[in-house]
C-alpha positions in Angstrom: -19.2 -8.8 -11.6 -17.9 -12.0 -12.2 -16.7 -13.1 -8.7 -14.3 -15.9 -7.6 -16.2 -18.8 -5.9 -15.5 -17.8 -2.3 -16.2 -14.2 -2.6 -19.9 -13.6 -1.0 -19.9 -9.9 -1.3 -19.0 -6.8 0.7 -19.3 -5.8 4.5 -19.8 -2.4 5.9 -17.0 -1.7 8.2 -19.2 0.9 10.2 -22.6 -0.8 10.7 -21.8 -4.5 9.8 -24.2 -4.6 7.2 -23.8 -7.2 4.0 -23.9 -5.5 0.7 -24.4 -7.0 -2.5 -21.0 -6.8 -4.7 -23.0 -4.8 -7.3 -22.6 -1.9 -5.0 -19.4 -0.3 -5.9 -18.5 2.0 -3.0 -20.4 3.1 0.2 -22.8 1.3 2.3 -26.5 2.0 1.3 -27.7 1.9 5.0 -25.1 4.3 6.8 -22.7 5.4 4.0 -19.6 3.8 5.7 -16.8 2.0 3.7 -17.2 -1.4 2.6 -14.6 -4.5 2.8 -14.8 -7.7 0.7 -15.6 -10.7 2.5 -15.4 -14.6 1.6 -16.5 -17.9 2.4 -13.6 -19.7 4.1 -15.4 -23.1 3.6 -15.4 -22.4 0.0 -11.7 -21.8 -0.3 -9.7 -24.7 -1.3 -6.1 -23.8 -0.9 -3.0 -25.3 0.9 0.6 -25.0 1.0 1.0 -27.9 -1.5 -1.4 -26.5 -4.1 0.5 -23.0 -4.0 3.8 -24.8 -4.2 2.7 -26.2 -7.8 1.9 -23.1 -9.0 4.1 -20.7 -10.9 5.4 -17.7 -8.9 4.1 -15.2 -11.6 2.0 -12.6 -10.1 -0.5 -11.9 -7.4 -3.4 -13.6 -9.1 -1.8 -16.9 -8.1 -3.9 -16.1 -5.1 -7.1 -15.6 -7.0 -9.1 -17.5 -4.5 -8.6 -14.9 -1.9 -9.5 -12.1 -4.4 -12.9 -10.9 -5.4 -12.1 -11.0 -9.1 -11.6 -14.4 -11.1 -8.2 -14.5 -12.6 -9.7 -14.9 -16.2 -11.2 -11.7 -15.8 -8.4 -9.7 -14.2 -6.8 -6.7 -15.8 -3.4 -7.4 -15.3 0.3 -7.0 -16.2 1.7 -9.6 -14.0 2.1 -7.5 -11.0 3.3 -8.8 -7.9 5.7 -11.7 -7.4 8.3 -9.3 -6.4 11.8 -10.0 -4.9 12.2 -10.5 -1.1 16.0 -9.7 -0.6 18.3 -10.7 2.3 20.1 -7.8 3.6 22.8 -9.1 5.9 24.6 -5.7 6.5 21.4 -4.1 7.7 20.8 -7.0 9.9 24.1 -6.6 11.7 23.6 -2.8 12.1 20.1 -3.3 13.3 21.3 -6.3 15.6 18.5 -8.7 14.4 18.8 -12.1 13.1 17.4 -11.1 9.5 16.5 -8.1 7.6 14.9 -8.5 4.4 13.5 -5.9 1.9 10.2 -6.7 -0.1 11.2 -4.7 -3.3 7.9 -3.3 -4.7 9.9 -1.0 -7.0 9.9 -4.1 -9.4 6.3 -3.8 -10.1 5.0 -2.9 -13.7 5.0 0.9 -12.9 7.4 0.8 -10.3 5.3 0.8 -7.1 3.2 -1.4 -4.7 0.3 0.6 -6.1 0.2 -1.7 -9.0 -1.3 -4.5 -6.7 -4.5 -2.4 -5.7 -4.8 -0.8 -9.1 -5.1 -4.1 -10.9 -7.9 -5.5 -8.8 -9.5 -2.0 -8.4 -9.6 -1.5 -12.2 -10.8 -5.2 -12.7 -13.6 -4.3 -10.5 -14.7 -1.0 -12.4 -14.6 -3.0 -15.6 -17.1 -5.6 -14.1 -19.1 -2.8 -12.8 -19.4 -1.2 -16.1 -17.4 2.0 -15.7 -16.0 3.9 -18.5 -14.0 6.6 -16.7 -12.1 5.9 -13.3 -11.0 9.0 -10.9 -8.7 9.3 -8.0 -6.8 11.8 -5.9 -3.1 10.7 -5.3 0.4 11.7 -4.0 1.5 10.3 -7.2 2.2 6.6 -7.6 -1.5 5.6 -7.3 -2.2 7.9 -10.1 0.4 6.4 -12.3 -0.7 3.0 -11.5 -4.4 3.4 -12.0 -3.5 5.2 -15.4 -1.7 2.1 -16.6 -4.3 -0.2 -15.6 -7.1 1.9 -17.1 -5.3 2.2 -20.2 -5.0 -1.4 -20.6 -8.8 -2.1 -19.9 -9.9 0.7 -22.2 -11.0 3.0 -19.5 -10.4 6.9 -19.4 -8.4 8.2 -16.0 -9.0 11.4 -14.4 -6.1 11.7 -11.8 -5.6 14.8 -9.3 -2.1 15.1 -8.3 -0.7 17.9 -6.0 2.1 20.0 -7.8 4.5 18.7 -5.3 4.4 15.1 -6.8 7.2 13.6 -8.5 7.6 14.3 -12.3 7.6 10.7 -13.2 4.4 10.0 -11.9 2.7 13.2 -13.3 4.2 12.7 -16.7 3.4 8.9 -17.0 -0.1 9.7 -16.1 -0.2 11.5 -19.4 1.9 8.9 -21.2 -0.9 6.6 -20.3 -3.6 8.6 -22.0 -4.8 9.8 -18.5 -6.5 13.3 -17.8 -3.8 14.7 -15.6 -4.9 17.4 -13.2 -2.1 19.0 -11.2 -3.5 20.8 -8.2 -1.5 23.6 -6.5 -0.6 22.8 -2.7 -0.6 19.5 -1.2 -2.3 16.2 -1.2 -5.5 17.6 0.7 -5.8 20.4 -2.1 -5.8 17.6 -4.6 -8.5 15.4 -2.7 -10.7 18.6 -2.8 -10.4 19.1 -6.5 -11.0 15.4 -7.1 -14.1 15.8 -4.7 -15.4 18.7 -7.0 -14.6 16.8 -10.1 -16.4 13.9 -9.5 -19.4 15.8 -8.1 -19.8 17.1 -11.7 -19.4 13.7 -13.2 -21.9 11.0 -12.4 -20.2 8.5 -14.8 -16.7 8.8 -13.0 -16.1 5.8 -10.9 -13.9 6.5 -7.8 -10.7 4.7 -7.2 -9.8 6.7 -4.3 -8.1 4.5 -1.4 -10.8 3.0 0.9 -13.7 4.7 -1.2 -13.3 1.5 -3.4 -13.2 -1.6 -1.5 -10.8 -3.0 -3.8 -7.1 -1.1 -3.6 -6.5 -2.5 -0.1 -7.7 -5.9 -1.3 -4.9 -6.1 -4.1 -2.3 -4.7 -1.5 -2.8 -7.9 0.9 -1.2 -10.2 -1.5 2.0 -8.7 -0.6 1.8 -10.6 2.8 0.9 -13.9 1.0 3.9 -13.6 -1.1 6.6 -12.8 1.7 5.4 -15.5 3.9 5.9 -18.1 1.1 9.2 -16.5 0.3 10.1 -17.2 3.8 9.0 -20.7 3.7 5.7 -20.1 5.7 7.4 -18.4 8.5 5.7 -15.2 9.3 8.2 -12.3 10.2 8.3 -10.8 13.5 8.1 -7.2 12.1 6.9 -5.7 9.0 7.8 -2.0 8.8 5.8 -0.4 6.3 5.8 3.4 5.0 2.3 4.6 5.8 0.3 7.7 4.2 -3.3 6.6 3.7 -2.6 3.3 5.3 -3.8 1.1 2.3 -0.8 -1.2 2.5 -1.2 -1.7 6.3 -5.0 -2.3 6.5 -4.4 -4.9 3.3 -1.4 -6.6 5.4 -3.4 -7.1 8.5 -6.3 -8.4 6.5 -4.2 -11.0 4.7 -2.3 -12.2 8.0 -5.8 -12.9 9.5 -6.9 -14.6 6.6 -3.8 -16.9 6.1 -4.4 -17.7 10.0 -7.9 -18.5 9.8 -7.1 -21.0 7.0 -4.8 -22.6 8.8 -1.9 -21.8 6.5 0.0 -19.9 9.3 -0.1 -19.5 13.0 1.0 -16.1 13.9 0.4 -12.5 13.2 3.4 -10.2 12.4 3.8 -7.1 14.3 2.8 -4.3 11.9 4.7 -0.9 12.2 3.4 2.1 10.5 6.7 4.2 9.4 5.9 8.0 8.7 8.0 11.1 8.3 8.0 13.5 11.4 6.8 16.4 9.4 3.6 14.5 8.8 2.8 11.7 11.2 -0.9 11.5 12.1 -1.0 7.9 12.7 2.2 8.0 14.8 0.5 10.6 17.1 -2.4 8.7 17.4 -0.6 5.5 18.6 1.5 7.4 21.0 -1.6 9.1 22.6 -3.6 5.8 22.4 -6.4 7.3 20.3 -8.8 5.4 18.2 -8.6 8.2 15.4 -6.0 10.7 13.9 -6.0 14.7 14.4 -5.3 16.1 11.1 -1.7 17.8 10.7 -2.4 21.4 10.2 1.1 22.2 8.5 2.3 18.9 6.9 5.9 19.3 5.5 8.0 16.6 4.3 10.0 15.7 1.2 8.3 12.2 1.2 5.4 12.9 -0.9 3.7 9.5 -0.6 3.7 10.1 3.1 2.4 13.5 3.1 -1.1 12.8 4.1 -2.4 15.0 6.8 -5.8 13.5 7.1 -5.9 9.9 6.4 -9.7 9.1 6.0 -9.3 5.6 7.2 -7.0 6.1 10.4 -9.5 4.1 12.3 -8.8 1.0 10.3 -5.1 1.6 10.1 -4.9 2.2 14.0 -6.9 -1.1 14.4 -4.4 -3.1 12.2 -1.5 -1.9 14.3 -3.2 -2.8 17.6 -4.4 -6.0 16.4 -1.0 -7.1 15.4 0.7 -5.7 18.6 2.7 -3.5 16.1 3.6 0.3 16.4 4.3 3.1 14.8 7.6 5.4 14.4 8.2 8.6 12.8 12.0 10.0 11.7 13.2 13.1 10.3 13.5 13.9 6.6 17.4 13.9 6.6 17.5 10.6 8.4 15.1 9.1 5.9 17.2 10.1 3.1 20.4 9.1 4.7 18.6 5.6 5.2 18.0 5.3 1.4 21.6 6.2 0.7 22.8 3.4 3.2 20.6 0.5 1.6 21.7 1.6 -1.8 25.5 1.6 -0.6 25.3 -1.5 1.5 22.8 -3.7 -0.4 22.7 -2.3 -3.8 18.9 -1.6 -3.6 17.1 1.4 -4.6 14.3 2.8 -2.3 12.1 5.7 -3.1 12.5 8.3 -0.4 9.0 7.8 1.1 9.6 4.1 1.3 13.0 4.7 3.1 11.1 5.9 6.1 10.4 2.3 6.7 14.3 1.7 6.8 14.8 4.8 8.9 12.1 3.7 11.2 13.5 0.2 11.6 16.8 1.9 12.7 15.1 4.0 15.1 13.3 1.1 16.6 16.7 -0.6 16.9 18.0 2.3 18.7 15.2 2.3 21.2 15.8 -1.1 22.3 12.6 -2.6 20.6 14.5 -5.6 19.2 16.2 -8.4 21.4 18.3 -9.7 18.6 16.3 -12.9 17.3 13.9 -11.1 15.0 13.2 -11.2 11.2 12.3 -7.9 10.2 10.9 -7.2 6.8 11.0 -3.5 5.3 8.8 -2.8 2.4 10.2 -0.8 -0.3 6.9 0.7 -1.8 8.6 2.1 -5.0 11.6 2.3 -7.3 14.1 4.7 -6.2 14.8 6.1 -9.6 11.2 7.4 -9.6 12.7 10.1 -7.3 16.5 10.1 -8.0 16.9 13.7 -7.9 15.7 13.9 -4.3 18.1 11.3 -3.2 21.1 12.8 -5.2 20.2 16.3 -3.8 20.6 14.8 -0.3 24.1 13.5 -1.2 25.1 16.9 -2.9 24.1 18.9 0.4 26.4 16.8 2.1 29.3 17.6 -0.4 29.2 14.0 -1.9 
C-alpha cells in the first residue's frame, strides 16, 4: 500500500494493538476492528495551506488520509455544497441552519467518500474482487469506484432497496445479489458468499478500516466552509453509524492539530421503526440491543443490528451529543418541507436528520444561538417515488 507520510498503520479498537497497514481487516491478535492512525508531527497542514488549494475534492485533505492522492481511485467526490437555510432556522428558532448536501457526490450519496478511500486501499492490497452488504447507496458507490479501478463488485442488497441503487450496481458492471427480506438478511447472504470466496475483499462498513476514514472528510469541509467555526450541532441520519464515527474522528483530529478548538455535538437521527442507537442512548447503554422487527420506509436507516454501535455511542458521548428518532410520516413531511422552503432535495433517510432537528427544537434543546448542520446523505431523486407517494397520500 502506498501510504501518505503521516499514516503509520492501523490500531485495534478492542485491544489497542498496533497493526501493519498490510493487514486489510481484522486485528490478528484479537479479531477486533481496525482504525487508521497517523503521526501528528508528520502532518504539515495549516489554514493558510488549505486556503491556497482548490476546493475540488476530499483529496485536498490527503495528509489526513491513508492513501496518497496520486494513487487514489477518485471521481472528485466531496467538495459538496453547504447551503444556508434561513427559513428552516426561523422555524427551529436558532441562529443558522445549514444543509451539507451530499446528494451532489458522483453517485448521489455520501457513500462515495468512503468508497473512494476503501477501493483505493483494496487496489493497493492487490484485490481483484470487492464485496459488501448494503442498504443501497454503499453498494452503488462501491460498484462505481470498483469499476473505475478495474475490480469486480459483489453487492448484496435487500429487496426493499430502491430501484436506482440496484439498477446502478448492474450498470457499473457489478454482480447484483438481491436478497429477500431486510438488511440483516443481506448481511447473512454476504457472509455466506465471502466465506465461499477467499479472493473476495470485504468492503463492509467497519470491516474495512477505510470507509469511515473517507466519511470524516465531510467535517473538514464544513468547518472550512464555515470559516473555521465549528457548528454547535450536526444532525446525521444514522444506520450503521459510519458517518458519525468518521465525524467524531475528524473533529478530534482537527482539534489535536490546532486547526479548531471545539467539538460539535453529534446527534444520531433514526426512524422510530428502527432506532437501536437512540434506544441505547436513552437507556445509557454502551451497546445497542437489536431491533426484532425493524420497519421504516427509510431503507438506509433500517439496520436493526449495527455491529459498531459501541463506537457510534462513544462518538455521541465524547461530543456531548445525543440521539433522536421520529416517525416515518414526520420524516417524509420534513423532506417535503425542505424541498418547498429551500429548494433542496433530501433522500427520505436523510430527512430523518431534518425531522430530528425539528423534534429537538420542540423539546427545547436549543437556546436560539446555535448553528445547526443537517447532513443530507443522498439525492432526493434516488427515491422520488417515496416522496411523491407521501404527497399523494395527503391528496396533493
